[in-house]
C-alpha positions in Angstrom: 53.7 -9.1 27.5 52.6 -6.2 29.5 52.0 -4.1 26.1 50.0 -6.9 24.7 47.9 -7.3 28.0 47.1 -3.5 27.6 46.2 -3.8 23.8 43.8 -6.6 24.5 42.3 -4.4 27.4 41.9 -1.5 25.1 40.1 -3.8 22.6 37.6 -5.2 25.1 36.8 -1.5 26.2 35.9 -0.5 22.8 33.9 -3.5 22.3 32.1 -2.9 25.5 31.4 0.8 24.7 30.1 -0.5 21.4 27.9 -2.9 22.9 26.3 -0.4 25.5 25.3 1.8 22.6 23.9 -0.7 20.6 21.9 -1.8 23.6 20.5 1.8 24.1 16.7 2.4 23.7 15.3 2.4 20.2 15.3 5.9 18.8 13.0 5.4 15.9 9.8 7.4 16.0 7.9 5.3 13.5 8.7 2.6 11.1 6.5 2.8 7.9 6.8 0.0 5.4 5.2 0.8 2.2 4.1 -2.3 -0.2 3.0 -1.6 -3.6 1.1 -4.1 -6.1 1.2 -7.1 -3.8 -1.7 -8.8 -5.3 0.1 -12.2 -6.5 1.5 -15.1 -4.8 4.8 -16.5 -6.1 4.8 -20.6 -5.3 2.0 -20.1 -2.8 4.0 -17.6 -1.0 4.3 -13.7 -0.7 8.0 -13.1 -1.2 7.7 -9.4 0.1 5.6 -10.4 3.1 8.3 -13.0 3.8 11.0 -10.3 3.8 9.3 -8.1 6.1 8.7 -10.7 8.6 12.5 -11.7 8.3 14.2 -8.4 8.3 11.7 -5.7 9.9 11.3 -5.0 13.5 7.4 -5.6 13.9 6.8 -3.7 17.2 4.3 -0.9 18.1 6.3 1.6 16.2 5.8 -0.2 13.0 3.0 0.4 10.2 3.0 -1.7 7.2 0.8 0.0 4.4 -0.5 -1.9 1.3 -0.8 0.7 -1.4 -3.4 -1.0 -3.5 -3.7 -3.7 -6.2 -3.9 -6.0 -3.4 -5.4 -8.5 -5.6 -4.6 -9.0 -9.4 -6.3 -8.6 -11.6 -9.8 -8.2 -10.8 -10.2 -7.7 -7.0 -12.0 -10.4 -4.9 -14.8 -12.1 -6.7 -18.0 -13.4 -5.3 -17.4 -16.3 -2.9 -19.1 -18.5 -5.4 -16.5 -18.0 -7.9 -13.7 -20.5 -8.8 -11.2 -18.0 -8.0 -12.4 -17.0 -4.7 -10.2 -18.9 -2.5 -7.2 -18.4 -4.5 -7.7 -14.5 -4.2 -8.8 -15.0 -0.4 -5.2 -16.8 0.0 -3.4 -13.8 -1.1 -5.4 -11.2 1.3 -4.7 -13.7 4.2 -0.9 -13.7 3.2 -0.7 -10.1 3.5 -2.7 -9.6 6.7 -0.3 -12.3 8.1 2.7 -10.0 8.2 1.7 -8.6 11.4 0.0 -11.7 12.9 1.1 -12.1 16.6 2.9 -8.8 16.7 2.2 -5.2 17.8 2.4 -3.7 14.5 -0.4 -2.7 12.4 -1.3 -3.1 8.8 -3.5 -0.5 6.6 -4.7 -1.6 3.4 -5.4 1.0 0.6 -7.6 0.3 -2.6 -6.0 0.3 -6.1 -7.5 0.1 -9.4 -7.1 -3.8 -9.5 -9.2 -3.8 -6.5 -11.9 -1.9 -8.2 -11.9 -4.8 -10.8 -9.3 -2.8 -12.8 -11.7 0.1 -13.3 -14.6 -2.1 -14.7 -18.3 -1.3 -14.5 -18.7 -3.6 -11.3 -15.7 -2.1 -9.6 -17.6 -0.6 -6.7 -19.3 -4.0 -5.7 -15.5 -5.6 -5.8 -14.0 -3.0 -3.6 -16.9 -3.4 -1.1 -16.4 -7.2 -1.1 -12.6 -6.9 -0.3 -13.2 -4.3 2.4 -16.1 -6.5 4.0 -13.8 -9.6 4.0 -10.9 -7.7 5.7 -13.1 -6.1 8.3 -15.0 -9.4 9.0 -11.7 -10.8 10.1 -11.9 -8.5 13.0 -8.1 -8.2 13.4 -7.5 -5.6 16.0 -4.5 -4.2 14.3 -5.6 -4.4 10.6 -7.4 -1.6 9.0 -9.0 -0.9 5.6 -9.3 2.6 4.5 -11.1 4.5 3.0 -14.3 2.7 4.0 -17.4 2.1 1.8 -15.7 3.0 -1.7 -15.6 6.5 -0.4 -12.6 8.8 -1.5 -11.5 9.7 2.0 -9.3 11.4 3.3 -8.5 9.3 6.4 -5.9 10.9 8.7 -4.2 8.5 10.8 -1.8 9.7 13.5 1.4 7.6 14.0 2.9 8.6 17.2 3.1 12.4 17.9 5.0 13.5 14.9 3.5 11.6 11.8 0.2 11.8 10.1 -0.7 9.9 7.1 -3.4 11.1 5.0 -5.1 8.2 3.0 -7.2 8.8 0.0 -8.7 6.4 -2.8 -7.3 7.6 -5.9 -9.1 5.2 -8.0 -12.3 6.7 -6.9 -11.1 10.0 -8.3 -10.8 8.4 -12.0 -13.3 5.6 -11.7 -15.9 6.3 -14.6 -18.6 3.9 -13.4 -21.0 3.6 -10.5 -19.2 4.9 -7.3 -20.3 7.1 -4.1 -21.1 10.3 -5.1 -23.6 13.4 -4.3 -26.1 11.2 -2.8 -24.0 9.0 -0.7 -23.0 9.1 2.9 -19.2 9.8 2.4 -17.7 12.6 3.9 -16.5 13.8 0.7 -18.6 13.5 -2.2 -16.9 15.4 -4.9 -13.4 16.0 -6.1 -13.3 19.7 -4.7 -14.5 18.4 -1.4 -11.8 16.0 -1.1 -9.0 18.3 -2.0 -10.4 20.9 0.5 -10.4 18.3 3.2 -7.0 17.0 2.4 -5.7 20.9 2.5 -7.4 21.2 6.1 -5.7 18.0 7.3 -2.2 19.3 6.2 -2.8 22.7 7.4 -3.7 21.3 11.0 -0.7 19.2 11.1 1.8 21.6 9.7 4.1 20.9 12.5 4.2 17.0 11.9 5.7 15.0 9.0 2.5 14.5 6.7 2.6 11.7 4.3 0.2 11.3 1.5 -0.9 7.7 0.6 -2.9 6.6 -2.3 -2.2 4.0 -5.1 -1.6 6.2 -8.2 1.7 8.3 -8.4 1.0 12.1 -8.4 3.3 12.5 -11.0 4.6 9.9 -13.4 6.8 10.1 -16.5 5.5 6.5 -17.7 2.2 5.4 -18.8 0.3 6.1 -15.6 1.1 9.9 -16.4 0.0 9.7 -20.0 3.6 9.2 -21.4 4.2 6.3 -23.7 7.5 4.9 -25.6 7.4 4.5 -29.4 6.9 0.7 -28.8 3.4 1.5 -27.1 2.2 3.4 -30.3 3.3 0.8 -33.0 2.9 -2.4 -30.7 0.3 -1.5 -28.4 -0.9 -5.1 -27.8 2.7 -6.0 -26.2 1.0 -4.2 -23.1 -1.5 -7.1 -23.1 0.8 -9.8 -23.9 4.6 -9.4 -24.1 4.5 -11.7 -27.4 1.9 -10.1 -29.3 4.2 -8.0 -31.5 1.5 -7.1 -34.1 2.2 -3.7 -35.8 -0.4 -1.1 -36.1 -0.1 0.8 -39.3 0.3 4.8 -38.8 -2.6 6.8 -40.3 -0.1 8.4 -43.0 1.3 5.2 -44.3 
């Protein structure tokens, strides 16, 4: 009997030691949640947003970054459009992730926010930014501003800097802020120089580059296509459009 009591005492001591460890102060410096292509709801809800609310600690150390394509597939329409309310609901759902918490949200544009690179893309991205800004939520920021390319340096604590820039601005072929704009960077070369300067100034910190498009891709974003894309290109528009294109030497 004495041996059994000693065994149970040993187990309780181990459990107490475990609980004392788990009760210690959180040692996480920064918690960064990256969410891409979040521009649609499923049955009126956003599954990723719901999962973040359920499983992630949304404290002052947490930053949720929406990496563009915040609205599918043509950005925020004019408020007179029949699609406006539905598009607005998607943005509201995303921003609700930090409602009533100490966490923060940063929204970055993607090509679909620029109306999928269409001629009026600049107007579309400005509408989205203005909508987010007018909500006046203290823990929500939209970067870069005014359709400019950035870069914007956001310090997260003392050890992390996030460098945000708009990669769609880089490849957008229609109207966008340029030489005559008030943007800090007006050319590709100026953007690269400022990014390099930010990285140099923060060389002793963890520096993260945040934009919509990948820097290097082995898929279609990087100009690499499968055989199906060449023979049945319309399947990219509709997966059921198996319309074969004739090869030139056929």
